[in-house]
C-alpha positions as CSV (number, residue, x, y, z in Angstrom):
1,X,-36.9,-84.4,-3.4
2,X,-39.2,-83.3,-0.5
3,X,-41.9,-85.7,0.7
4,X,-43.9,-82.6,1.9
5,X,-46.8,-82.3,-0.9
6,X,-47.9,-78.8,0.4
7,X,-44.6,-76.9,-1.0
8,X,-43.7,-75.9,-4.5
9,X,-40.4,-76.2,-6.3
10,X,-39.2,-72.7,-4.5
11,X,-40.0,-74.1,-0.8
12,X,-42.9,-72.1,0.3
13,X,-46.1,-73.5,1.2
14,X,-48.9,-73.0,-1.0
15,X,-51.5,-73.0,2.0
16,X,-49.7,-70.3,3.7
17,X,-51.9,-67.3,4.2
18,X,-49.9,-64.3,3.0
19,X,-50.8,-60.8,2.5
20,X,-50.1,-59.0,-0.8
21,X,-50.2,-60.4,-4.1
22,X,-48.7,-64.0,-4.5
23,X,-49.9,-67.4,-5.5
24,X,-51.0,-68.1,-2.2
25,X,-53.2,-65.3,-2.4
26,X,-54.8,-66.4,-5.7
27,X,-55.2,-69.9,-3.9
28,X,-57.2,-68.3,-1.1
29,X,-59.2,-66.1,-3.1
30,X,-60.6,-68.9,-5.4
31,X,-61.2,-71.1,-1.9
32,X,-63.2,-68.2,-0.4
33,X,-64.9,-67.4,-3.7
34,X,-66.2,-71.2,-3.9
35,X,-67.5,-70.8,-0.7
36,X,-69.3,-67.8,-1.5
37,X,-70.4,-68.8,-4.8
38,X,-71.8,-72.5,-3.1
39,X,-73.6,-70.4,0.0
40,X,-75.4,-68.0,-2.2
41,X,-76.5,-71.1,-4.4
42,X,-77.7,-73.1,-1.6
43,X,-79.2,-70.1,-0.1
44,X,-81.2,-69.6,-3.2
45,X,-82.3,-73.2,-4.0
46,X,-83.4,-73.6,-0.2
47,X,-85.3,-70.5,-0.1
48,X,-87.5,-71.6,-3.0
49,X,-88.2,-75.0,-1.7
């Protein structure tokens, strides 16, 4: 068994930026969505203060 925790059973890197419909694209999509959601939330909260 491989000691690299960034690979799945099929040997592909989960953090690689692969263009197109792939599990890696879904991971990056979720990361970018959380960054944008955090920015919008902080922007709205700090604008009120």
